[in-house]
ROVO-387312 format. One record per residue: residue in three letters; x, z, y of N, C-alpha, C in turn. Coordinates in steps of 0.02 Angstrom, whole numbers, padded with zeros to 5 digits, always signed. Example, Ala and Ser with C-alpha at 12.3 -4.5 7.8 and 13.67 -1.06 7.14 Angstrom:
ala+00660+00390-00284+00615+00390-00225+00660+00390-00165/ser+00642+00354-00112+00684+00357-00053+00645+00394+00002/
***
This chain:
unk-02294+01626-00284-02268+01605-00368-02201+01588-00358/unk-02164+01604-00409-02100+01589-00394-02099+01525-00413/unk-02038+01487-00396-02012+01419-00401-02047+01372-00462/unk-02087+01329-00449-02112+01285-00504-02061+01253-00537/unk-02066+01217-00606-02027+01207-00638-01991+01130-00602/unk-02024+01091-00584-01989+01041-00563-01979+01039-00488/unk-02003+01103-00453-02001+01116-00377-02042+01090-00321/unk-02092+01064-00347-02175+01058-00311-02210+01109-00299/unk-02235+01108-00227-02296+01152-00219-02357+01148-00260/unk-02381+01184-00268-02461+01195-00296-02510+01144-00256/unk-02539+01102-00281-02596+01074-00241-02650+01068-00286/unk-02708+01054-00246-02772+01036-00280-02801+00980-00238/unk-02847+00937-00294-02867+00871-00267-02936+00861-00311/unk-02972+00818-00272-03044+00806-00299-03049+00730-00310/unk-03064+00700-00382-03096+00632-00378-03158+00629-00377/unk-03181+00590-00325-03250+00584-00320-03273+00518-00351/unk-03314+00522-00402-03323+00469-00423-03375+00421-00401/unk-03354+00367-00381-03406+00332-00325-03459+00290-00355/unk-03502+00333-00395-03554+00292-00436-03619+00342-00429/unk-03673+00313-00444-03728+00357-00423-03745+00395-00379/unk-03729+00372-00320-03720+00399-00245-03742+00351-00191/unk-03752+00370-00151-03761+00325-00078-03691+00333-00047/unk-03680+00276+00004-03611+00292+00055-03628+00358+00093/unk-03680+00372+00130-03679+00417+00164-03676+00491+00126/unk-03699+00489+00061-03683+00553+00023-03606+00567+00015/unk-03580+00500-00011-03506+00514-00031-03473+00507+00037/unk-03482+00493+00099-03432+00512+00148-03450+00576+00184/unk-03495+00605+00170-03519+00664+00194-03470+00724+00139/unk-03469+00703+00086-03437+00752+00039-03337+00728+00052/unk-03340+00682+00067-03273+00663+00086-03245+00716+00152/unk-03288+00704+00190-03264+00746+00246-03269+00813+00232/unk-03321+00843+00195-03326+00902+00195-03259+00936+00140/unk-03249+00913+00089-03192+00924+00054-03135+00933+00093/unk-03103+00879+00136-03056+00883+00173-03055+00951+00229/unk-03104+00956+00254-03124+01023+00291-03104+01081+00256/unk-03132+01088+00186-03123+01138+00139-03048+01153+00134/unk-03004+01106+00142-02932+01111+00124-02896+01082+00060/unk-02924+01033+00030-02902+01000-00028-02840+00979-00001/unk-02804+00953-00056-02731+00917-00039-02740+00852-00047/unk-02777+00818-00088-02789+00752-00095-02872+00740-00119/unk-02889+00675-00103-02960+00653-00122-02941+00577-00152/unk-02966+00571-00212-02974+00522-00243-03031+00475-00270/unk-03040+00424-00265-03096+00387-00303-03072+00357-00362/unk-03095+00301-00394-03069+00262-00442-03083+00187-00433/unk-03044+00144-00478-03038+00079-00467-03087+00044-00514/unk-03154+00047-00508-03197+00020-00563-03243-00030-00528/unk-03283-00063-00561-03342-00097-00541-03403-00075-00538/unk-03416-00037-00601-03482-00033-00631-03473+00058-00649/unk-03527+00085-00651-03533+00152-00679-03491+00172-00744/unk-03456+00220-00751-03415+00240-00821-03457+00279-00864/unk-03512+00291-00834-03560+00355-00871-03624+00354-00838/unk-03679+00375-00873-03736+00374-00833-03773+00308-00844/unk-03817+00301-00805-03841+00203-00793-03791+00181-00777/unk-03787+00124-00826-03733+00078-00813-03744+00024-00766/unk-03808+00026-00753-03833-00023-00683-03848+00031-00620/unk-03812+00072-00627-03819+00138-00557-03791+00097-00502/unk-03802+00149-00451-03756+00122-00396-03688+00137-00407/unk-03648+00098-00370-03570+00091-00371-03538+00055-00318/unk-03473+00088-00294-03443+00055-00244-03376+00047-00263/unk-03338-00013-00233-03281-00041-00244-03206+00013-00232/unk-03177+00026-00237-03125+00068-00230-03083+00065-00167/unk-03056+00015-00148-03005-00005-00103-03031-00006-00040/unk-03091-00040-00033-03135-00037+00027-03143+00037+00033/unk-03187+00071-00014-03198+00146+00002-03143+00175+00022/unk-03078+00165+00008-03016+00211+00029-02998+00198+00091/unk-03028+00140+00130-03013+00137+00195-03060+00187+00235/unk-03123+00184+00202-03170+00233+00240-03129+00309+00226/unk-03126+00323+00179-03099+00385+00162-03037+00406+00197/unk-02996+00361+00208-02937+00374+00268-02960+00397+00337/unk-03026+00349+00365-03034+00368+00424-03078+00437+00432/unk-03123+00449+00365-03151+00507+00363-03118+00588+00373/unk-03057+00575+00350-03012+00637+00328-02945+00642+00388/unk-02927+00699+00386-02860+00707+00433-02815+00734+00390/unk-02818+00778+00350-02771+00801+00304-02749+00775+00240/unk-02797+00770+00205-02786+00746+00132-02759+00693+00117/unk-02711+00696+00066-02693+00625+00040-02756+00585+00009/unk-02754+00516+00008-02815+00479-00027-02784+00434-00073/unk-02812+00407-00114-02792+00362-00166-02847+00336-00219/unk-02828+00296-00255-02870+00282-00312-02837+00312-00380/unk-02874+00359-00422-02845+00371-00482-02890+00333-00538/unk-02863+00298-00563-02808+00244-00532-02827+00172-00515/unk-02792+00136-00469-02804+00070-00459-02792+00027-00531/unk-02832-00008-00547-02802-00077-00611-02768-00130-00582/unk-02705-00130-00604-02658-00175-00574-02664-00250-00588/unk-02708-00266-00629-02714-00327-00635-02787-00363-00611/unk-02824-00315-00565-02872-00350-00531-02853-00378-00463/unk-02780-00376-00454-02760-00405-00383-02691-00432-00390/unk-02680-00479-00367-02611-00496-00350-02571-00444-00333/unk-02498-00442-00350-02479-00371-00328-02438-00377-00268/unk-02437-00428-00224-02413-00435-00163-02466-00416-00127/unk-02535-00444-00146-02599-00424-00105-02608-00347-00097/unk-02589-00336-00165-02609-00243-00171-02546-00209-00129/unk-02491-00224-00115-02444-00212-00081-02464-00198-00007/unk-02488-00242+00013-02510-00268+00080-02574-00223+00099/unk-02613-00229+00054-02686-00168+00055-02660-00097+00061/unk-02610-00082+00033-02585-00009+00012-02553-00003+00095/unk-02504-00034+00101-02472-00036+00181-02528-00007+00223/unk-02570-00055+00234-02626-00057+00282-02670+00009+00265/unk-02677+00029+00217-02719+00109+00211-02673+00150+00224/unk-02607+00133+00207-02564+00194+00234-02564+00206+00314/unk-02560+00144+00341-02566+00157+00439-02631+00170+00441/unk-02691+00179+00399-02761+00186+00423-02755+00257+00436/unk-02724+00285+00367-02719+00366+00346-02658+00397+00394/unk-02613+00360+00418-02581+00400+00459-02514+00422+00408/unk-02504+00379+00356-02455+00402+00303-02485+00458+00246/unk-02536+00438+00239-02557+00481+00179-02589+00456+00122/unk-02568+00394+00117-02594+00353+00044-02538+00383-00024/unk-02587+00379-00077-02540+00379-00136-02576+00318-00169/unk-02527+00279-00207-02536+00218-00245-02544+00237-00310/unk-02597+00263-00336-02616+00277-00402-02628+00199-00435/unk-02599+00197-00484-02599+00134-00526-02591+00145-00594/unk-02616+00107-00641-02625+00098-00708-02635+00028-00739/unk-02626+00027-00800-02616-00038-00823-02692-00076-00844/unk-02751-00033-00837-02820-00045-00832-02839-00047-00915/unk-02910-00031-00920-02942-00018-00994-03023-00040-00986/unk-03043-00044-00941-03120-00030-00944-03138-00118-00955/unk-03166-00141-01013-03170-00198-01026-03220-00227-00987/unk-03268-00197-00965-03325-00234-00939-03316-00251-00874/unk-03260-00223-00831-03247-00246-00766-03225-00303-00775/unk-03173-00310-00822-03144-00382-00828-03199-00439-00844/unk-03225-00433-00910-03274-00475-00916-03330-00506-00863/unk-03352-00453-00836-03413-00464-00793-03367-00512-00724/unk-03309-00482-00715-03280-00508-00641-03221-00585-00660/unk-03237-00598-00734-03199-00641-00769-03136-00645-00743/unk-03088-00584-00758-03018-00573-00767-03005-00573-00837/unk-02948-00599-00849-02923-00595-00935-02899-00520-00940/unk-02941-00505-01011-02927-00436-01020-02865-00422-01049/unk-02850-00477-01092-02783-00470-01133-02780-00419-01191/unk-02722-00401-01183-02720-00341-01233-02680-00287-01209/unk-02692-00210-01233-02646-00158-01198-02579-00178-01189/unk-02549-00210-01229-02474-00237-01213-02462-00280-01144/unk-02502-00336-01158-02495-00377-01097-02515-00343-01010/unk-02578-00305-01029-02574-00265-00977-02514-00222-00950/unk-02487-00189-00993-02443-00151-00988-02372-00186-00953/unk-02375-00255-00976-02310-00297-00960-02326-00312-00895/unk-02397-00334-00878-02405-00351-00814-02395-00291-00758/unk-02402-00242-00775-02405-00177-00743-02309-00170-00722/unk-02283-00172-00768-02193-00155-00766-02182-00231-00712/unk-02209-00283-00708-02198-00335-00683-02206-00330-00606/unk-02275-00300-00583-02291-00290-00519-02265-00236-00484/unk-02249-00178-00507-02209-00128-00473-02163-00144-00434/unk-02097-00178-00469-02044-00200-00429-02075-00238-00354/unk-02120-00283-00389-02142-00336-00307-02171-00302-00267/unk-02207-00251-00294-02258-00192-00235-02187-00168-00196/unk-02151-00140-00228-02091-00112-00197-02043-00155-00142/unk-02036-00196-00175-02004-00256-00117-02042-00273-00072/unk-02118-00291-00073-02149-00315-00020-02141-00256+00038/unk-02149-00187+00000-02148-00130+00061-02099-00138+00111/unk-02031-00176+00080-01964-00169+00106-01968-00226+00144/unk-01995-00273+00140-01989-00336+00182-02045-00354+00227/unk-02096-00337+00216-02174-00346+00245-02153-00296+00332/unk-02197-00321+00378-02191-00289+00444-02261-00279+00454/unk-02289-00221+00490-02259-00168+00489-02237-00134+00431/unk-02176-00094+00426-02166-00059+00349-02220-00008+00349/unk-02238+00017+00286-02277+00071+00286-02254+00125+00323/unk-02302+00180+00338-02279+00239+00376-02239+00279+00351/unk-02258+00295+00270-02201+00321+00217-02175+00278+00195/unk-02091+00317+00187-02036+00283+00153-02006+00322+00089/unk-02033+00288+00045-02093+00240+00017-02155+00288+00015/unk-02228+00229+00012-02277+00261-00015-02263+00290-00076/unk-02293+00352-00097-02287+00391-00159-02332+00346-00214/unk-02290+00328-00277-02327+00295-00337-02345+00331-00379/unk-02399+00336-00400-02440+00374-00453-02472+00337-00519/unk-02420+00350-00577-02440+00299-00628-02483+00361-00675/unk-02541+00326-00709-02579+00356-00744-02574+00354-00817/unk-02567+00392-00873-02564+00372-00935-02501+00413-00974/unk-02517+00407-01041-02471+00437-01081-02440+00398-01147/unk-02444+00339-01134-02405+00297-01192-02329+00313-01187/unk-02294+00324-01244-02239+00364-01236-02188+00307-01235/unk-02193+00247-01273-02150+00191-01262-02142+00148-01207/unk-02197+00133-01171-02184+00101-01113-02234+00133-01070/unk-02282+00158-01054-02316+00206-00983-02262+00251-00963/unk-02246+00290-01015-02197+00342-00969-02131+00321-00962/unk-02106+00259-00978-02048+00237-00973-02054+00196-00893/unk-02112+00162-00888-02125+00124-00825-02131+00190-00770/unk-02153+00236-00776-02168+00310-00754-02100+00331-00710/unk-02058+00328-00778-01979+00353-00759-01947+00303-00713/unk-01963+00243-00726-01925+00206-00672-01964+00193-00614/unk-02020+00193-00599-02045+00185-00528-02085+00249-00498/unk-02111+00281-00538-02162+00324-00505-02137+00380-00468/unk-02177+00399-00427-02169+00484-00385-02198+00533-00415/unk-02275+00522-00443-02308+00558-00474-02336+00538-00559/unk-02334+00587-00607-02363+00551-00654-02428+00583-00676/unk-02484+00580-00683-02551+00590-00704-02565+00579-00777/unk-02554+00644-00802-02567+00658-00878-02639+00676-00898/unk-02638+00677-00955-02727+00700-01001-02701+00730-01051/unk-02744+00755-01070-02736+00810-01134-02745+00888-01125/unk-02732+00925-01172-02730+00990-01170-02652+01012-01168/unk-02638+01064-01164-02563+01091-01136-02524+01082-01198/unk-02530+01082-01244-02469+01062-01288-02453+00988-01287/unk-02516+00951-01280-02507+00862-01273-02470+00856-01185/unk-02498+00885-01149-02457+00877-01083-02371+00901-01092/unk-02350+00971-01132-02292+00984-01131-02264+00934-01158/unk-02290+00889-01220-02247+00867-01269-02229+00783-01209/unk-02295+00771-01182-02284+00708-01129-02225+00722-01078/unk-02239+00773-01048-02174+00782-01006-02111+00790-01020/unk-02106+00821-01089-02031+00816-01118-02020+00747-01133/unk-02076+00689-01158-02054+00614-01160-02026+00582-01102/unk-02072+00598-01047-02046+00559-00971-01987+00603-00966/unk-01966+00664-00950-01894+00687-00946-01848+00649-00977/unk-01865+00642-01054-01809+00599-01084-01804+00521-01055/unk-01854+00492-01047-01854+00432-01018-01817+00415-00952/unk-01835+00473-00913-01786+00485-00861-01728+00490-00842/unk-01692+00523-00929-01620+00535-00929-01594+00454-00956/unk-01648+00409-00991-01620+00351-01013-01618+00306-00951/unk-01647+00312-00913-01656+00260-00856-01617+00290-00786/unk-01572+00350-00791-01528+00364-00731-01587+00401-00674/unk-01641+00440-00704-01680+00462-00651-01695+00524-00652/unk-01674+00574-00586-01687+00646-00589-01773+00666-00613/unk-01763+00698-00672-01849+00716-00688-01878+00756-00634/unk-01841+00786-00582-01874+00831-00530-01904+00781-00469/unk-01875+00712-00479-01905+00661-00421-01986+00660-00443/unk-02009+00673-00493-02072+00652-00526-02117+00705-00522/unk-02179+00709-00472-02221+00772-00480-02265+00753-00543/unk-02306+00813-00561-02349+00809-00610-02412+00823-00597/unk-02459+00787-00625-02534+00806-00600-02569+00807-00661/unk-02625+00827-00664-02665+00836-00710-02753+00863-00690/unk-02784+00848-00750-02858+00868-00714-02870+00954-00734/unk-02927+00974-00680-02942+01030-00682-03020+01024-00692/unk-03047+01061-00741-03115+01070-00754-03150+01108-00701/unk-03222+01104-00702-03264+01131-00649-03252+01215-00686/unk-03260+01228-00731-03259+01287-00768-03199+01306-00792/unk-03147+01293-00759-03086+01315-00769-03063+01375-00778/unk-03019+01400-00816-02991+01471-00828-02921+01479-00798/unk-02913+01524-00741-02864+01534-00707-02792+01541-00750/unk-02816+01579-00816-02742+01580-00850-02729+01513-00885/unk-02762+01465-00898-02750+01411-00911-02711+01358-00861/unk-02737+01366-00790-02698+01336-00731-02638+01367-00728/unk-02625+01444-00739-02555+01465-00737-02519+01440-00791/unk-02538+01430-00850-02496+01411-00915-02470+01332-00911/unk-02520+01296-00869-02492+01225-00860-02457+01230-00802/unk-02448+01275-00756-02397+01261-00694-02335+01282-00722/unk-02321+01321-00772-02264+01356-00815-02239+01300-00843/unk-02280+01261-00875-02268+01182-00912-02242+01125-00871/unk-02255+01129-00798-02239+01083-00758-02284+01045-00713/unk-02356+01060-00722-02398+01033-00685-02400+01074-00610/unk-02418+01035-00570-02432+01070-00492-02482+01029-00455/unk-02509+00990-00473-02562+00940-00450-02628+00942-00489/unk-02672+00970-00471-02725+00989-00502-02794+00955-00478/unk-02827+00907-00499-02864+00869-00475-02930+00879-00522/unk-02991+00884-00482-03043+00920-00528-03094+00838-00504/unk-03106+00814-00558-03168+00754-00560-03246+00779-00541/unk-03293+00736-00519-03356+00745-00512-03380+00695-00485/unk-03457+00695-00492-03511+00641-00470-03567+00706-00424/unk-03589+00660-00377-03638+00693-00346-03699+00705-00395/unk-03726+00778-00380-03716+00822-00333-03641+00851-00340/unk-03616+00864-00279-03547+00875-00283-03545+00958-00292/unk-03489+00981-00328-03478+01047-00329-03427+01083-00288/unk-03463+01096-00242-03416+01128-00171-03398+01202-00198/unk-03434+01239-00245-03399+01294-00263-03345+01310-00315/unk-03352+01245-00355-03290+01237-00412-03236+01227-00373/unk-03223+01186-00313-03174+01172-00278-03151+01230-00233/unk-03199+01270-00210-03195+01331-00161-03124+01369-00211/unk-03159+01375-00279-03129+01436-00320-03064+01405-00354/unk-03054+01340-00344-02994+01298-00355-02934+01317-00301/unk-02965+01308-00242-02919+01318-00181-02904+01393-00182/unk-02950+01442-00182-02931+01510-00183-02859+01521-00249/unk-02882+01494-00308-02829+01502-00355-02759+01474-00313/unk-02763+01414-00287-02706+01381-00269-02666+01429-00220/unk-02704+01454-00166-02688+01502-00118-02662+01562-00133/unk-02693+01582-00191-02673+01653-00215-02603+01650-00253/unk-02588+01585-00288-02530+01578-00316-02456+01553-00268/unk-02484+01537-00225-02435+01494-00172-02409+01552-00124/unk-02430+01616-00129-02396+01663-00077-02343+01688-00104/
***
C-alpha cells in the first residue's frame, strides 16, 4: 500500500471484553491472538459487564493487563480505555510504568474521561458531570507524564504512548491534540473524517504536528475490505475488533490477511 495519510503502518488489534468468561478462557485467547500476529490486544476498564447479564462474570482491567503482558510476546497491550477518575493520576502513572516494564515496552496507556455510571455508583466514586470528568482528565495527563520523567526506573518506552478515546470536539479532541500519541474514534466514515479534521485543526491551534498522532477505530467482525480501505484513505491505520467469548478467531484471521495484503 502507498504511504498512509499520517505515515503510520497498518495495524490490527483485538479488544477482548473481560466479561462473561473465565480467566483461563481469557488467558488462552490472549495467547492465541498474540501467536496469530495481531499488533495490539486490549481489554477495558470497567467493574461490571456492559452488556448481557449485568451480574455476570467480570474481571478488573489493570490487574488483567499484567497477566496480558506476561502471556504475550509481540502485541502491544492496553485498556481501551482506562477511566481516568478511578485512580489517582500519580498512582496510574506508576501502574503504567510497571506494566510497561513487565511487557518489555509494549504498553499503550489508553485513557478517557469515563462514562459508565454504575461503576461510579457501586464503587462510591463521584460521577460528577461530563465537564468535570473531562476537566479531571486534562489535569491528570500532565501529572502522569511528569511522573514518568521523575520516577525510577523510568518507563522502557520514552514516552509510553497515550491513546485518548472519544470525539468531543471542544474538549476531548483538544486534549488529544495536546497529549495523545493515538486517537481512537467512533462512528461511520463521514464522522471519522470530520473528527480527524477537527483534531488536525486543534493540532494547529496548540502547535502540534498532526502526523504525531496515530488514528485508530473499530472493525466489525463482518467488515468489508472496501470499507477498511476507505477508512485508511481517510487516515485510520489501526483497526481494533471488539468481542467477547466465544472468541471469533476466523474474523481476526481475515483482518490479519487484509492487513498483510495491503502492507506489501
